[in-house]
MIROGU-682763 format. One record per residue: residue in three letters; x, y, z of N, C-alpha, C in turn; residue number from 1. Coordinates in pm, 1 decimal, m for minus. Example, Ala and Ser with C-alpha at 12.3 -4.5 7.8 and 13.67 -1.06 7.14 Angstrom:
2
<ALA, <1319.0, m569.0, 780.0>, <1230.0, m450.0, 780.0>, <1320.0, m330.0, 780.0>, 1>
<SER, <1285.0, m225.0, 708.0>, <1367.0, m106.0, 714.0>, <1290.0, 3.0, 787.0>, 2>
END
This chain:
90
<MET, <11624.8, 3065.5, 6924.5>, <11600.7, 3088.9, 6815.7>, <11439.5, 3043.9, 6714.9>, 1>
<LYS, <11354.8, 3150.0, 6697.8>, <11244.8, 3105.3, 6592.5>, <11301.9, 3039.2, 6518.3>, 2>
<ALA, <11216.2, 2992.9, 6469.6>, <11223.0, 2900.0, 6344.9>, <11039.0, 2837.8, 6291.1>, 3>
<ILE, <11055.6, 2842.8, 6220.0>, <10944.3, 2752.1, 6113.4>, <10976.5, 2581.7, 6055.2>, 4>
<ALA, <10876.0, 2527.6, 6022.0>, <10880.0, 2435.0, 5978.2>, <10740.8, 2427.3, 5917.0>, 5>
<LEU, <10779.6, 2337.3, 5750.8>, <10672.0, 2321.2, 5687.2>, <10663.1, 2176.2, 5632.1>, 6>
<LEU, <10519.3, 2089.3, 5676.8>, <10545.9, 1971.8, 5608.4>, <10433.6, 1968.7, 5518.3>, 7>
<GLU, <10457.5, 1972.1, 5373.5>, <10354.7, 1966.8, 5294.5>, <10319.7, 1791.7, 5263.2>, 8>
<VAL, <10207.7, 1754.8, 5269.5>, <10162.4, 1619.1, 5200.5>, <10024.1, 1614.5, 5101.4>, 9>
<GLN, <10016.7, 1482.2, 5084.0>, <9940.5, 1490.3, 4960.4>, <9773.9, 1414.3, 5045.0>, 10>
<ALA, <9721.2, 1467.3, 5098.0>, <9549.9, 1475.5, 5103.3>, <9518.1, 1439.8, 5237.2>, 11>
<MET, <9423.4, 1521.2, 5312.7>, <9335.6, 1620.8, 5418.6>, <9394.5, 1469.1, 5562.2>, 12>
<VAL, <9351.2, 1355.0, 5540.4>, <9399.5, 1269.0, 5646.9>, <9496.2, 1276.9, 5664.5>, 13>
<ALA, <9617.3, 1311.4, 5622.9>, <9771.0, 1285.3, 5592.8>, <9859.1, 1418.8, 5676.9>, 14>
<ALA, <9762.0, 1554.9, 5668.6>, <9796.8, 1633.2, 5727.3>, <9749.5, 1627.7, 5841.0>, 15>
<ILE, <9664.4, 1602.6, 5882.3>, <9598.9, 1586.4, 6007.9>, <9703.9, 1494.3, 6091.8>, 16>
<ALA, <9719.0, 1383.6, 6078.4>, <9822.7, 1269.5, 6083.0>, <9982.8, 1368.2, 6164.6>, 17>
<GLY, <9951.0, 1433.5, 6046.0>, <10111.4, 1463.8, 6041.1>, <10125.8, 1549.3, 6163.2>, 18>
<LEU, <10023.2, 1662.5, 6108.2>, <10002.3, 1789.2, 6286.1>, <9928.0, 1759.7, 6415.4>, 19>
<ASP, <9920.4, 1623.0, 6398.8>, <9909.6, 1574.0, 6577.7>, <9989.6, 1520.9, 6645.1>, 20>
<ALA, <10074.1, 1458.8, 6462.4>, <10233.5, 1431.6, 6551.6>, <10262.1, 1540.4, 6605.1>, 21>
<MET, <10351.9, 1636.0, 6524.0>, <10431.1, 1779.3, 6537.9>, <10356.5, 1799.8, 6683.8>, 22>
<VAL, <10220.9, 1908.4, 6731.4>, <10232.5, 1920.2, 6885.2>, <10215.2, 1811.7, 6966.9>, 23>
<LYS, <10238.8, 1755.9, 6943.1>, <10263.5, 1627.2, 7076.8>, <10368.5, 1608.7, 7069.1>, 24>
<ALA, <10470.4, 1581.3, 6962.5>, <10632.7, 1606.7, 7031.3>, <10731.2, 1683.4, 7070.1>, 25>
<ALA, <10625.8, 1867.6, 7037.3>, <10757.1, 1951.4, 7044.3>, <10681.0, 2021.2, 7071.2>, 26>
<ASN, <10714.9, 2116.8, 7168.7>, <10626.4, 2284.0, 7182.8>, <10688.5, 2369.6, 7059.0>, 27>
<VAL, <10561.3, 2340.4, 6943.0>, <10514.5, 2387.9, 6861.4>, <10375.7, 2413.1, 6836.8>, 28>
<GLN, <10338.6, 2594.9, 6810.9>, <10216.8, 2589.5, 6782.4>, <10160.6, 2594.2, 6609.3>, 29>
<LEU, <10040.6, 2608.3, 6549.2>, <10060.2, 2579.8, 6409.6>, <10002.1, 2717.6, 6398.9>, 30>
<ILE, <10130.1, 2820.0, 6263.0>, <10027.3, 2914.3, 6248.6>, <9988.3, 2925.8, 6141.2>, 31>
<HIS, <9984.1, 2832.1, 5999.5>, <9949.1, 2820.9, 5903.0>, <9876.0, 2740.3, 5819.6>, 32>
<VAL, <9778.0, 2669.2, 5781.7>, <9777.7, 2587.1, 5653.7>, <9714.0, 2646.5, 5555.5>, 33>
<GLU, <9778.2, 2510.0, 5439.8>, <9678.9, 2576.0, 5299.1>, <9659.6, 2458.0, 5216.7>, 34>
<LYS, <9588.8, 2503.6, 5193.8>, <9556.6, 2373.7, 5095.6>, <9459.8, 2340.3, 4981.5>, 35>
<ARG, <9539.7, 2310.5, 4895.2>, <9522.5, 2343.2, 4781.0>, <9482.8, 2203.8, 4691.3>, 36>
<LEU, <9417.7, 2168.2, 4578.3>, <9338.7, 2105.3, 4469.1>, <9213.0, 2015.9, 4521.7>, 37>
<GLY, <9126.7, 2099.7, 4672.6>, <9053.2, 2079.1, 4716.8>, <9054.4, 1961.1, 4847.4>, 38>
<GLY, <9190.5, 2022.7, 4927.2>, <9217.8, 1875.6, 4968.6>, <9320.9, 1815.7, 4993.6>, 39>
<ARG, <9380.3, 1744.2, 4837.6>, <9423.7, 1665.4, 4796.3>, <9561.6, 1732.3, 4836.3>, 40>
<LEU, <9601.6, 1798.1, 4830.3>, <9738.2, 1846.7, 4858.2>, <9752.9, 2001.7, 4986.2>, 41>
<VAL, <9805.0, 1946.1, 5068.3>, <9801.3, 2060.5, 5240.5>, <9887.1, 2080.8, 5295.2>, 42>
<THR, <9940.1, 2196.7, 5319.0>, <10068.0, 2248.2, 5382.4>, <10014.6, 2237.5, 5524.3>, 43>
<VAL, <10147.3, 2247.1, 5589.2>, <10084.9, 2304.6, 5783.7>, <10206.2, 2377.2, 5785.6>, 44>
<VAL, <10189.9, 2453.1, 5900.8>, <10353.3, 2591.3, 5926.1>, <10279.8, 2543.5, 6050.6>, 45>
<VAL, <10416.0, 2486.1, 6139.8>, <10422.6, 2545.6, 6285.1>, <10554.3, 2598.8, 6345.4>, 46>
<GLU, <10553.5, 2630.6, 6479.2>, <10685.9, 2767.1, 6486.6>, <10644.6, 2778.8, 6609.8>, 47>
<GLY, <10809.5, 2779.3, 6640.2>, <10886.0, 2749.0, 6786.9>, <10983.9, 2765.1, 6744.5>, 48>
<GLU, <11100.2, 2711.1, 6898.2>, <11239.1, 2702.5, 6860.7>, <11290.3, 2588.9, 6786.0>, 49>
<VAL, <11420.6, 2614.6, 6706.0>, <11458.4, 2530.3, 6632.8>, <11501.0, 2434.7, 6642.1>, 50>
<SER, <11574.4, 2347.4, 6753.0>, <11526.5, 2252.6, 6774.8>, <11395.5, 2211.7, 6828.2>, 51>
<ALA, <11257.9, 2265.5, 6819.4>, <11117.2, 2194.1, 6853.0>, <11070.2, 2168.4, 6772.5>, 52>
<VAL, <11094.4, 2272.9, 6610.5>, <11046.8, 2275.4, 6488.5>, <11119.2, 2151.1, 6426.7>, 53>
<THR, <11178.5, 2197.2, 6426.4>, <11281.6, 2000.7, 6425.1>, <11239.4, 1875.4, 6477.4>, 54>
<ALA, <11260.8, 1851.3, 6555.7>, <11208.3, 1736.2, 6588.0>, <11038.8, 1738.5, 6605.5>, 55>
<ALA, <10942.8, 1800.9, 6589.2>, <10829.7, 1781.4, 6535.8>, <10815.0, 1756.0, 6398.3>, 56>
<LEU, <10919.7, 1802.7, 6305.3>, <10871.4, 1814.7, 6156.4>, <10912.0, 1664.8, 6172.6>, 57>
<GLN, <11000.2, 1601.6, 6226.9>, <11039.5, 1442.6, 6212.4>, <10965.2, 1385.7, 6218.3>, 58>
<ALA, <10902.7, 1346.9, 6390.6>, <10715.6, 1334.2, 6409.6>, <10661.8, 1364.0, 6296.3>, 59>
<GLY, <10609.2, 1467.7, 6254.0>, <10547.0, 1464.2, 6162.3>, <10518.0, 1374.1, 6008.1>, 60>
<ALA, <10667.0, 1416.2, 6012.2>, <10619.5, 1335.3, 5861.6>, <10652.9, 1197.4, 5909.5>, 61>
<ALA, <10731.2, 1164.8, 5969.8>, <10742.3, 1006.1, 5994.4>, <10546.3, 947.5, 5990.0>, 62>
<ALA, <10449.8, 980.0, 6095.6>, <10301.6, 968.4, 6113.3>, <10244.5, 1026.6, 5973.5>, 63>
<ALA, <10285.5, 1091.2, 5899.9>, <10169.2, 1139.5, 5728.0>, <10229.8, 1035.3, 5660.6>, 64>
<ALA, <10380.6, 984.3, 5633.3>, <10348.6, 891.5, 5600.6>, <10307.0, 746.7, 5572.1>, 65>
<GLU, <10328.9, 737.3, 5707.8>, <10194.2, 642.8, 5737.7>, <10087.2, 586.7, 5721.1>, 66>
<VAL, <10023.1, 701.2, 5653.6>, <9785.6, 761.2, 5547.2>, <9884.4, 812.4, 5492.8>, 67>
<GLY, <9928.1, 847.0, 5403.2>, <9985.3, 929.1, 5307.8>, <10086.1, 988.8, 5210.0>, 68>
<ASN, <10124.4, 1050.9, 5140.1>, <10230.3, 1053.5, 5124.4>, <10278.7, 1207.4, 5134.8>, 69>
<VAL, <10418.7, 1245.8, 5198.8>, <10452.8, 1366.2, 5214.9>, <10606.2, 1388.2, 5090.2>, 70>
<LYS, <10510.5, 1521.0, 5053.9>, <10586.2, 1535.0, 4956.2>, <10747.9, 1638.9, 5009.6>, 71>
<VAL, <10718.0, 1752.8, 5151.5>, <10831.5, 1863.5, 5118.1>, <10807.0, 1866.9, 5258.8>, 72>
<CYS, <10898.9, 1876.0, 5372.9>, <10936.4, 1874.1, 5486.3>, <11049.9, 2005.2, 5474.2>, 73>
<GLU, <11074.2, 2108.1, 5555.8>, <11150.3, 2187.0, 5538.4>, <11156.3, 2277.4, 5704.8>, 74>
<VAL, <11296.9, 2332.7, 5737.4>, <11264.4, 2389.8, 5823.9>, <11332.0, 2495.5, 5812.8>, 75>
<ILE, <11289.1, 2647.3, 5814.0>, <11372.3, 2732.9, 5802.8>, <11409.5, 2852.1, 5928.3>, 76>
<ALA, <11541.5, 2870.9, 5991.6>, <11551.9, 2932.3, 6097.4>, <11546.0, 3052.4, 6058.7>, 77>
<ARG, <11517.7, 3098.7, 6198.1>, <11491.2, 3254.5, 6156.1>, <11435.2, 3318.0, 6054.9>, 78>
<PRO, <11309.4, 3283.6, 5989.7>, <11281.0, 3368.1, 5926.4>, <11267.4, 3443.4, 5894.9>, 79>
<HIS, <11237.1, 3539.0, 5739.0>, <11241.6, 3649.1, 5745.6>, <11100.6, 3725.1, 5778.0>, 80>
<PRO, <11049.4, 3880.4, 5865.4>, <10985.8, 3908.9, 5846.7>, <10888.1, 3928.0, 5730.4>, 81>
<GLU, <10932.9, 3911.7, 5625.3>, <10825.6, 3958.8, 5485.5>, <10795.3, 3797.5, 5503.6>, 82>
<VAL, <10863.7, 3675.1, 5497.4>, <10802.3, 3512.8, 5534.3>, <10623.5, 3462.5, 5589.7>, 83>
<MET, <10725.0, 3596.1, 5761.5>, <10606.5, 3528.5, 5833.7>, <10503.7, 3642.2, 5799.5>, 84>
<ARG, <10547.2, 3791.7, 5678.8>, <10382.5, 3843.3, 5736.8>, <10302.1, 3802.2, 5605.1>, 85>
<PHE, <10386.8, 3719.0, 5476.6>, <10273.2, 3634.5, 5417.8>, <10294.8, 3500.4, 5478.5>, 86>
<LEU, <10252.7, 3491.7, 5561.9>, <10199.1, 3308.7, 5644.7>, <10146.2, 3381.4, 5711.3>, 87>
<THR, <10095.8, 3486.1, 5802.7>, <9994.7, 3493.8, 5845.4>, <9864.6, 3517.8, 5743.7>, 88>
<THR, <9820.9, 3618.4, 5654.1>, <9752.4, 3712.1, 5557.7>, <9676.9, 3662.8, 5592.2>, 89>
<GLY, <9518.9, 3656.4, 5618.2>, <9384.1, 3603.4, 5575.5>, <9398.1, 3464.8, 5443.1>, 90>
END
């Protein structure tokens, strides 16, 4: 079953640390990055199987929390196609 995980952090460095931990922890792929406030608020989105994105999100949140503030962590199993369309637009 496909799922997505969203990790929103304060600061680009925390986002990079979190993303690095996520892709190393499980079989997930980065599908979207959203930067707001000049990179002070960053959201990364990965996709994969539910168990993989859950494990990746736990690892990513822990790594990001070591260097910055984690704002939101969320796993969405079987995201609606409209949600995926929103995330994959330019």
